[in-house]
TIMI-2910 file (N, C-alpha, C, CB; in pm, 1 decimal, decimal comma, always signed):
<rs>
+----------+----------+----------+----------+----------+----------+----------+----------+----------+----------+----------+----------+------+
!      n_x !      n_y !      n_z !     ca_x !     ca_y !     ca_z !      c_x !      c_y !      c_z !     cb_x !     cb_y !     cb_z ! resn !
+----------+----------+----------+----------+----------+----------+----------+----------+----------+----------+----------+----------+------+
!  +4321,0 ! +29195,2 ! +18555,0 !  +4222,1 ! +29167,6 ! +18452,2 !  +4216,8 ! +29017,7 ! +18417,6 !  +4253,1 ! +29249,7 ! +18327,1 !  Met !
!  +4324,3 ! +28942,8 ! +18447,8 !  +4328,9 ! +28802,8 ! +18409,6 !  +4211,2 ! +28724,9 ! +18466,8 !  +4459,3 ! +28740,7 ! +18455,0 !  Arg !
!  +4175,9 ! +28752,6 ! +18590,5 !  +4067,0 ! +28679,5 ! +18655,6 !  +3934,5 ! +28702,4 ! +18583,3 !  +4054,7 ! +28721,8 ! +18802,6 !  Ala !
!  +3917,6 ! +28817,4 ! +18522,0 !  +3793,3 ! +28847,1 ! +18450,4 !  +3792,7 ! +28787,1 ! +18309,7 !  +3772,4 ! +28998,1 ! +18442,2 !  Arg !
!  +3911,1 ! +28761,1 ! +18253,1 !  +3919,2 ! +28712,7 ! +18115,1 !  +3925,6 ! +28560,7 ! +18103,9 !  +4039,5 ! +28772,0 ! +18048,0 !  Cys !
!  +4001,1 ! +28496,3 ! +18195,4 !  +4021,8 ! +28352,6 ! +18182,1 !  +4057,9 ! +28290,9 ! +18316,6 !  +4131,4 ! +28323,3 ! +18078,9 !  Thr !
!  +4040,4 ! +28161,7 ! +18323,5 !  +4080,2 ! +28088,2 ! +18443,8 !  +4217,0 ! +28022,6 ! +18425,6 !  +3975,0 ! +27981,7 ! +18478,5 !  Leu !
!  +4274,6 ! +28034,4 ! +18308,5 !  +4402,3 ! +27971,4 ! +18278,0 !  +4516,1 ! +28037,6 ! +18355,3 !  +4429,8 ! +27977,6 ! +18128,0 !  Ser !
!  +4615,9 ! +27958,0 ! +18396,5 !  +4732,1 ! +28010,6 ! +18468,7 !  +4821,5 ! +28094,2 ! +18377,3 !  +4813,0 ! +27895,8 ! +18529,9 !  Lys !
!  +4827,9 ! +28055,9 ! +18248,3 !  +4913,4 ! +28128,9 ! +18154,7 !  +4848,8 ! +28259,7 ! +18107,6 !  +4945,6 ! +28041,1 ! +18034,4 !  Gln !
!  +4724,5 ! +28277,3 ! +18133,9 !  +4655,2 ! +28396,6 ! +18085,0 !  +4593,2 ! +28371,0 ! +17949,1 !  +4751,0 ! +28515,3 ! +18077,4 !  Gly !
!  +4575,1 ! +28475,8 ! +17876,6 !  +4510,4 ! +28465,6 ! +17747,1 !  +4585,8 ! +28552,3 ! +17647,6 !  +4361,5 ! +28507,5 ! +17755,5 !  Arg !
!  +4601,4 ! +28505,2 ! +17526,5 !  +4667,6 ! +28586,3 ! +17423,9 !  +4570,0 ! +28610,0 ! +17309,8 !  +4797,8 ! +28517,1 ! +17372,0 !  Ser !
!  +4580,5 ! +28725,6 ! +17253,5 !  +4493,2 ! +28763,7 ! +17142,5 !  +4580,6 ! +28794,1 ! +17023,1 !  +4403,3 ! +28886,2 ! +17178,9 !  Ile !
!  +4545,6 ! +28737,8 ! +16909,0 !  +4620,7 ! +28764,8 ! +16786,9 !  +4536,8 ! +28854,1 ! +16696,4 !  +4659,4 ! +28632,6 ! +16714,3 !  Gln !
!  +4600,6 ! +28957,7 ! +16645,5 !  +4534,2 ! +29048,0 ! +16552,5 !  +4560,0 ! +29002,8 ! +16409,7 !  +4582,0 ! +29193,0 ! +16573,0 !  Leu !
!  +4467,1 ! +29033,0 ! +16323,5 !  +4481,4 ! +29002,8 ! +16180,9 !  +4604,0 ! +29076,5 ! +16127,1 !  +4352,5 ! +29043,1 ! +16101,2 !  His !
!  +4677,3 ! +29015,0 ! +16033,9 !  +4796,5 ! +29083,0 ! +15979,5 !  +4766,0 ! +29221,2 ! +15920,4 !  +4860,3 ! +28996,1 ! +15872,5 !  Pro !
!  +4646,9 ! +29239,4 ! +15868,6 !  +4612,0 ! +29368,9 ! +15809,3 !  +4516,1 ! +29446,2 ! +15899,5 !  +4549,2 ! +29349,2 ! +15670,3 !  Lys !
!  +4531,0 ! +29429,9 ! +16030,0 !  +4442,2 ! +29496,1 ! +16124,2 !  +4443,8 ! +29648,2 ! +16107,8 !  +4480,8 ! +29459,2 ! +16266,0 !  His !
!  +4560,9 ! +29706,0 ! +16084,9 !  +4572,1 ! +29851,7 ! +16070,6 !  +4494,7 ! +29900,0 ! +15948,5 !  +4720,1 ! +29893,8 ! +16059,5 !  Ala !
!  +4502,7 ! +29824,7 ! +15839,3 !  +4429,8 ! +29862,5 ! +15716,6 !  +4279,1 ! +29854,0 ! +15740,1 !  +4470,7 ! +29771,0 ! +15597,4 !  Val !
!  +4235,1 ! +29746,3 ! +15804,3 !  +4093,0 ! +29729,6 ! +15832,5 !  +4042,0 ! +29838,4 ! +15927,1 !  +4066,8 ! +29591,2 ! +15892,4 !  Leu !
!  +4121,6 ! +29872,0 ! +16026,4 !  +4082,9 ! +29976,1 ! +16120,7 !  +4070,9 ! +30111,6 ! +16051,4 !  +4184,0 ! +29984,2 ! +16235,1 !  Asp !
!  +4166,0 ! +30142,3 ! +15963,3 !  +4160,3 ! +30269,3 ! +15888,5 !  +4036,1 ! +30273,7 ! +15799,9 !  +4287,9 ! +30287,9 ! +15802,1 !  Ala !
!  +4002,3 ! +30161,6 ! +15736,6 !  +3883,2 ! +30156,7 ! +15650,8 !  +3756,8 ! +30177,2 ! +15733,4 !  +3875,9 ! +30022,3 ! +15575,2 !  Ala !
!  +3750,6 ! +30116,8 ! +15850,8 !  +3632,5 ! +30134,4 ! +15936,8 !  +3618,0 ! +30279,5 ! +15981,3 !  +3641,3 ! +30042,6 ! +16060,1 !  Arg !
!  +3729,3 ! +30344,3 ! +16011,7 !  +3724,2 ! +30485,4 ! +16050,8 !  +3676,8 ! +30571,6 ! +15934,6 !  +3862,3 ! +30533,1 ! +16099,4 !  Lys !
!  +3726,5 ! +30541,3 ! +15814,8 !  +3685,3 ! +30616,5 ! +15695,3 !  +3536,2 ! +30600,2 ! +15669,4 !  +3765,3 ! +30570,6 ! +15572,1 !  Arg !
!  +3482,8 ! +30481,1 ! +15696,5 !  +3341,9 ! +30452,7 ! +15670,5 !  +3248,8 ! +30524,4 ! +15767,5 !  +3317,4 ! +30304,1 ! +15677,6 !  Gln !
!  +3301,8 ! +30577,9 ! +15875,5 !  +3218,6 ! +30654,1 ! +15968,7 !  +3192,4 ! +30796,3 ! +15920,4 !  +3284,2 ! +30658,2 ! +16105,2 !  Arg !
!  +3268,1 ! +30841,6 ! +15821,6 !  +3253,5 ! +30977,6 ! +15768,8 !  +3119,6 ! +30991,5 ! +15695,8 !  +3371,3 ! +31012,4 ! +15673,4 !  Asp !
!  +3039,9 ! +31095,1 ! +15726,6 !  +2909,4 ! +31112,7 ! +15659,8 !  +2920,2 ! +31127,8 ! +15508,1 !  +2839,2 ! +31234,2 ! +15716,5 !  Pro !
!  +3026,9 ! +31190,4 ! +15459,2 !  +3044,2 ! +31205,6 ! +15314,2 !  +3066,1 ! +31069,2 ! +15248,6 !  +3163,3 ! +31299,8 ! +15283,1 !  Ala !
!  +3144,6 ! +30983,6 ! +15314,0 !  +3168,2 ! +30849,3 ! +15260,6 !  +3036,8 ! +30771,2 ! +15255,7 !  +3273,0 ! +30773,7 ! +15346,5 !  Trp !
!  +2958,6 ! +30781,7 ! +15363,9 !  +2830,4 ! +30710,9 ! +15368,9 !  +2735,9 ! +30758,1 ! +15259,2 !  +2764,7 ! +30730,0 ! +15505,3 !  Arg !
!  +2735,1 ! +30888,0 ! +15231,2 !  +2647,7 ! +30941,2 ! +15125,9 !  +2688,6 ! +30885,9 ! +14989,2 !  +2652,2 ! +31096,1 ! +15124,6 !  Ala !
!  +2818,8 ! +30883,2 ! +14961,2 !  +2866,1 ! +30828,0 ! +14833,0 !  +2832,1 ! +30679,3 ! +14821,8 !  +3018,8 ! +30848,7 ! +14818,2 !  Arg !
!  +2849,4 ! +30605,9 ! +14932,1 !  +2821,5 ! +30462,4 ! +14933,2 !  +2673,1 ! +30436,1 ! +14908,9 !  +2865,4 ! +30400,1 ! +15066,9 !  Tyr !
!  +2587,3 ! +30512,8 ! +14973,4 !  +2443,3 ! +30494,5 ! +14956,1 !  +2398,6 ! +30528,5 ! +14815,1 !  +2367,2 ! +30579,6 ! +15055,8 !  Arg !
!  +2469,7 ! +30619,8 ! +14749,9 !  +2433,9 ! +30656,5 ! +14612,7 !  +2468,8 ! +30545,6 ! +14514,1 !  +2504,4 ! +30785,7 ! +14572,5 !  Ala !
!  +2574,0 ! +30468,1 ! +14543,3 !  +2621,4 ! +30365,9 ! +14450,0 !  +2567,7 ! +30227,5 ! +14482,3 !  +2771,7 ! +30362,4 ! +14449,7 !  Thr !
!  +2565,3 ! +30191,2 ! +14609,2 !  +2534,3 ! +30055,1 ! +14650,8 !  +2401,1 ! +30001,8 ! +14600,9 !  +2536,3 ! +30047,8 ! +14797,4 !  Arg !
!  +2292,1 ! +30079,4 ! +14607,4 !  +2165,2 ! +30022,0 ! +14563,0 !  +2167,9 ! +29974,0 ! +14417,6 !  +2055,5 ! +30123,6 ! +14579,9 !  Pro !
!  +2239,7 ! +30044,2 ! +14331,8 !  +2247,3 ! +30003,6 ! +14190,5 !  +2317,0 ! +29868,5 ! +14177,7 !  +2322,1 ! +30110,3 ! +14106,7 !  Lys !
!  +2427,9 ! +29854,1 ! +14248,0 !  +2504,5 ! +29729,7 ! +14240,7 !  +2424,5 ! +29614,9 ! +14300,7 !  +2639,7 ! +29744,5 ! +14313,3 !  Val !
!  +2366,9 ! +29637,7 ! +14417,8 !  +2288,7 ! +29533,1 ! +14483,7 !  +2170,2 ! +29489,8 ! +14396,9 !  +2238,8 ! +29582,3 ! +14620,7 !  Glu !
!  +2108,6 ! +29583,7 ! +14329,6 !  +1994,0 ! +29552,0 ! +14244,4 !  +2036,7 ! +29462,0 ! +14128,6 !  +1929,3 ! +29681,2 ! +14190,5 !  Arg !
!  +2151,1 ! +29492,2 ! +14069,0 !  +2198,8 ! +29410,6 ! +13957,1 !  +2232,8 ! +29269,1 ! +14003,9 !  +2322,1 ! +29476,0 ! +13891,6 !  Lys !
!  +2293,9 ! +29257,6 ! +14119,6 !  +2325,0 ! +29124,3 ! +14172,1 !  +2196,1 ! +29048,4 ! +14199,5 !  +2410,4 ! +29134,2 ! +14301,2 !  Ile !
!  +2097,2 ! +29117,9 ! +14252,9 !  +1967,6 ! +29053,6 ! +14279,3 !  +1903,0 ! +29006,8 ! +14149,6 !  +1873,3 ! +29150,1 ! +14353,2 !  Ala !
!  +1916,2 ! +29084,5 ! +14043,5 !  +1859,8 ! +29043,9 ! +13913,8 !  +1925,0 ! +28914,6 ! +13865,5 !  +1878,9 ! +29155,9 ! +13808,3 !  His !
!  +2054,9 ! +28901,7 ! +13887,2 !  +2124,4 ! +28780,5 ! +13843,6 !  +2080,8 ! +28658,7 ! +13924,4 !  +2275,6 ! +28799,1 ! +13855,2 !  Leu !
!  +2039,4 ! +28679,8 ! +14046,6 !  +2003,6 ! +28568,9 ! +14134,4 !  +1858,2 ! +28525,6 ! +14119,9 !  +2030,4 ! +28606,8 ! +14277,1 !  Met !
!  +1781,6 ! +28598,4 ! +14040,8 !  +1641,1 ! +28560,4 ! +14024,9 !  +1629,9 ! +28420,3 ! +13966,1 !  +1567,4 ! +28661,6 ! +13935,5 !  Arg !
!  +1518,4 ! +28356,6 ! +13991,9 !  +1495,5 ! +28221,3 ! +13943,8 !  +1498,0 ! +28213,6 ! +13791,8 !  +1363,4 ! +28169,6 ! +13995,5 !  Arg !
!  +1451,2 ! +28318,9 ! +13726,7 !  +1446,1 ! +28320,6 ! +13580,7 !  +1585,9 ! +28302,4 ! +13520,5 !  +1383,8 ! +28452,1 ! +13531,2 !  Lys !
!  +1684,6 ! +28361,7 ! +13586,5 !  +1821,0 ! +28353,6 ! +13535,3 !  +1897,1 ! +28233,7 ! +13591,4 !  +1895,8 ! +28481,1 ! +13567,5 !  His !
!  +1850,8 ! +28181,5 ! +13704,0 !  +1916,1 ! +28063,8 ! +13760,6 !  +2051,5 ! +28092,2 ! +13821,7 !  +1931,1 ! +27960,3 ! +13656,0 !  Gly !
!  +2074,5 ! +28211,3 ! +13871,6 !  +2204,9 ! +28247,2 ! +13925,7 !  +2237,7 ! +28183,6 ! +14058,8 !  +2213,4 ! +28392,9 ! +13939,6 !  Gly !
!  +2140,3 ! +28132,5 ! +14128,9 !  +2167,3 ! +28074,8 ! +14261,0 !  +2230,8 ! +27936,3 ! +14253,4 !  +2039,0 ! +28066,9 ! +14340,7 !  Arg !
!  +2200,4 ! +27863,0 ! +14149,2 !  +2254,3 ! +27726,9 ! +14137,8 !  +2336,7 ! +27712,8 ! +14011,6 !  +2141,2 ! +27623,1 ! +14138,7 !  Arg !
!  +2442,7 ! +27639,7 ! +14024,7 !  +2527,8 ! +27614,0 ! +13908,3 !  +2462,9 ! +27507,2 ! +13821,5 !  +2670,6 ! +27570,1 ! +13951,7 !  Ala !
!  +2469,0 ! +27527,6 ! +13692,3 !  +2413,2 ! +27428,6 ! +13600,0 !  +2522,2 ! +27336,2 ! +13547,6 !  +2342,0 ! +27498,0 ! +13482,8 !  Arg !
!  +2645,2 ! +27365,5 ! +13586,4 !  +2760,2 ! +27288,7 ! +13539,2 !  +2835,9 ! +27233,5 ! +13659,7 !  +2853,6 ! +27376,4 ! +13450,3 !  Met !
!  +2934,7 ! +27151,2 ! +13631,4 !  +3025,4 ! +27103,1 ! +13735,4 !  +3164,4 ! +27156,2 ! +13705,1 !  +3025,4 ! +26946,8 ! +13743,9 !  Arg !
!  +3234,7 ! +27191,6 ! +13811,3 !  +3371,2 ! +27241,4 ! +13795,7 !  +3374,3 ! +27394,0 ! +13798,9 !  +3432,3 ! +27190,0 ! +13664,8 !  Gly !
!  +3477,2 ! +27446,4 ! +13862,2 !  +3485,9 ! +27591,4 ! +13878,3 !  +3496,1 ! +27664,6 ! +13745,8 !  +3604,2 ! +27626,6 ! +13964,1 !  Arg !
!  +3574,5 ! +27612,2 ! +13655,0 !  +3593,6 ! +27678,4 ! +13525,9 !  +3462,2 ! +27685,1 ! +13448,7 !  +3700,2 ! +27605,0 ! +13442,8 !  Leu !
!  +3392,4 ! +27573,2 ! +13441,2 !  +3264,4 ! +27571,1 ! +13368,8 !  +3160,2 ! +27659,5 ! +13436,6 !  +3211,6 ! +27427,6 ! +13358,3 !  Arg !
!  +3155,9 ! +27658,8 ! +13569,4 !  +3061,3 ! +27744,2 ! +13642,1 !  +3094,5 ! +27890,9 ! +13614,4 !  +3065,6 ! +27714,7 ! +13795,6 !  Val !
!  +3222,9 ! +27923,9 ! +13612,6 !  +3265,1 ! +28061,4 ! +13580,6 !  +3222,5 ! +28102,6 ! +13441,9 !  +3415,5 ! +28075,1 ! +13593,2 !  Gly !
!  +3240,5 ! +28014,9 ! +13345,2 !  +3198,7 ! +28044,6 ! +13207,1 !  +3047,0 ! +28058,2 ! +13197,4 !  +3247,6 ! +27934,4 ! +13111,0 !  His !
!  +2975,9 ! +27972,4 ! +13267,0 !  +2830,2 ! +27977,9 ! +13265,4 !  +2780,2 ! +28109,5 ! +13325,1 !  +2771,4 ! +27858,7 ! +13342,3 !  Asp !
!  +2843,4 ! +28151,3 ! +13435,2 !  +2803,4 ! +28277,0 ! +13498,0 !  +2836,5 ! +28395,9 ! +13408,3 !  +2872,1 ! +28293,0 ! +13634,0 !  Phe !
!  +2951,5 ! +28390,8 ! +13339,1 !  +2987,0 ! +28498,5 ! +13245,9 !  +2884,5 ! +28507,4 ! +13133,0 !  +3128,6 ! +28475,8 ! +13187,7 !  Ala !
!  +2837,5 ! +28392,9 ! +13085,0 !  +2734,3 ! +28391,7 ! +12981,3 !  +2604,2 ! +28450,3 ! +13034,7 !  +2710,9 ! +28248,7 ! +12929,7 !  Leu !
!  +2570,4 ! +28417,0 ! +13158,5 !  +2450,9 ! +28472,5 ! +13221,7 !  +2460,8 ! +28624,1 ! +13232,7 !  +2429,9 ! +28410,8 ! +13360,6 !  Leu !
!  +2575,9 ! +28673,6 ! +13276,4 !  +2595,4 ! +28817,8 ! +13290,3 !  +2586,1 ! +28886,3 ! +13154,3 !  +2731,3 ! +28848,0 ! +13356,3 !  Val !
!  +2644,6 ! +28826,7 ! +13052,0 !  +2636,9 ! +28884,3 ! +12917,6 !  +2492,1 ! +28891,2 ! +12869,9 !  +2721,4 ! +28802,0 ! +12818,9 !  Ala !
!  +2414,9 ! +28786,3 ! +12894,0 !  +2274,3 ! +28785,1 ! +12853,6 !  +2194,7 ! +28892,5 ! +12926,7 !  +2212,8 ! +28647,7 ! +12879,8 !  Ala !
!  +2219,6 ! +28908,3 ! +13055,8 !  +2149,2 ! +29011,1 ! +13133,6 !  +2188,2 ! +29149,7 ! +13083,7 !  +2180,8 ! +28997,3 ! +13284,9 !  Val !
!  +2316,6 ! +29169,3 ! +13053,6 !  +2361,3 ! +29298,9 ! +13001,9 !  +2298,2 ! +29329,9 ! +12866,6 !  +2513,6 ! +29301,7 ! +12989,9 !  Asn !
!  +2288,7 ! +29231,0 ! +12779,6 !  +2224,6 ! +29253,8 ! +12649,1 !  +2076,5 ! +29285,9 ! +12665,2 !  +2241,6 ! +29130,8 ! +12558,5 !  Leu !
!  +2011,0 ! +29216,9 ! +12756,2 !  +1870,3 ! +29246,3 ! +12782,1 !  +1854,5 ! +29387,5 ! +12835,5 !  +1811,0 ! +29145,1 ! +12881,0 !  Ala !
!  +1947,5 ! +29428,6 ! +12920,8 !  +1942,6 ! +29564,7 ! +12976,7 !  +1963,2 ! +29669,2 ! +12868,0 !  +2049,0 ! +29582,0 ! +13086,6 !  Arg !
!  +2057,1 ! +29644,3 ! +12776,3 !  +2079,5 ! +29737,3 ! +12666,1 !  +1955,6 ! +29747,3 ! +12577,8 !  +2200,7 ! +29693,5 ! +12582,8 !  Leu !
!  +1889,0 ! +29635,7 ! +12555,3 !  +1766,4 ! +29637,6 ! +12475,0 !  +1657,5 ! +29717,5 ! +12545,8 !  +1717,6 ! +29494,0 ! +12447,0 !  Ala !
!  +1649,2 ! +29703,6 ! +12676,3 !  +1550,4 ! +29778,6 ! +12753,6 !  +1578,1 ! +29928,3 ! +12746,1 !  +1550,0 ! +29732,1 ! +12899,8 !  Thr !
!  +1704,7 ! +29963,5 ! +12747,8 !  +1741,9 ! +30105,1 ! +12740,5 !  +1736,7 ! +30158,7 ! +12597,8 !  +1881,4 ! +30125,4 ! +12797,4 !  Leu !
!  +1701,8 ! +30073,8 ! +12504,5 !  +1690,4 ! +30110,5 ! +12362,6 !  +1822,9 ! +30162,2 ! +12306,7 !  +1581,6 ! +30216,6 ! +12344,0 !  Ala !
!  +1929,5 ! +30093,5 ! +12339,5 !  +2059,4 ! +30127,6 ! +12284,2 !  +2077,2 ! +30045,5 ! +12157,2 !  +2175,2 ! +30101,0 ! +12387,2 !  Val !
!  +2102,3 ! +30114,9 ! +12048,9 !  +2116,0 ! +30047,3 ! +11919,5 !  +2259,3 ! +30063,7 ! +11870,0 !  +2014,4 ! +30104,3 ! +11814,9 !  His !
!  +2309,1 ! +29960,3 ! +11805,9 !  +2442,0 ! +29966,6 ! +11748,6 !  +2435,9 ! +30043,7 ! +11617,7 !  +2499,8 ! +29825,1 ! +11726,8 !  Leu !
!  +2535,0 ! +30129,3 ! +11598,6 !  +2545,2 ! +30202,3 ! +11472,0 !  +2628,6 ! +30120,6 ! +11375,2 !  +2607,4 ! +30343,7 ! +11492,7 !  Arg !
!  +2596,9 ! +30125,4 ! +11244,8 !  +2679,1 ! +30052,3 ! +11148,0 !  +2821,7 ! +30106,4 ! +11147,8 !  +2618,1 ! +30061,9 ! +11006,3 !  Pro !
!  +2916,7 ! +30018,7 ! +11123,2 !  +3056,7 ! +30059,1 ! +11122,6 !  +3082,9 ! +30155,5 ! +11008,8 !  +3148,6 ! +29937,2 ! +11111,3 !  Ala !
!  +3160,6 ! +30256,4 ! +11035,0 !  +3199,6 ! +30354,5 ! +10932,2 !  +3311,7 ! +30294,5 ! +10850,7 !  +3243,8 ! +30491,3 ! +10995,7 !  Gln !
!  +3300,4 ! +30297,8 ! +10720,2 !  +3406,7 ! +30246,6 ! +10634,3 !  +3477,8 ! +30363,6 ! +10567,7 !  +3350,2 ! +30148,6 ! +10527,7 !  Thr !
!  +3605,2 ! +30341,7 ! +10547,7 !  +3700,0 ! +30425,6 ! +10494,3 !  +3698,2 ! +30545,5 ! +10429,2 !  +3749,4 ! +30372,0 ! +10432,1 !  Gly !
+----------+----------+----------+----------+----------+----------+----------+----------+----------+----------+----------+----------+------+
</rs>
């Protein structure tokens, strides 16, 4: 097989990822039709929310700050704003706190 793989005299060596067994098991699990059905039921919701954050209106594609910490805080604020807007759309109202 060496002649088909390489012209090198030493041959060729292949290194596997340290977690190759875990990745292989996950790929096998993902071939199961039940797993695919569960994934298809959940994934569109998550993908849609990520897409909403990336819209131009929200500015999720570009950082408005410099530095990882500030960008992280800015994105957390963006997510909070989107979540509050979503709650308002769903007409979820806060109940007054019950006192003693």
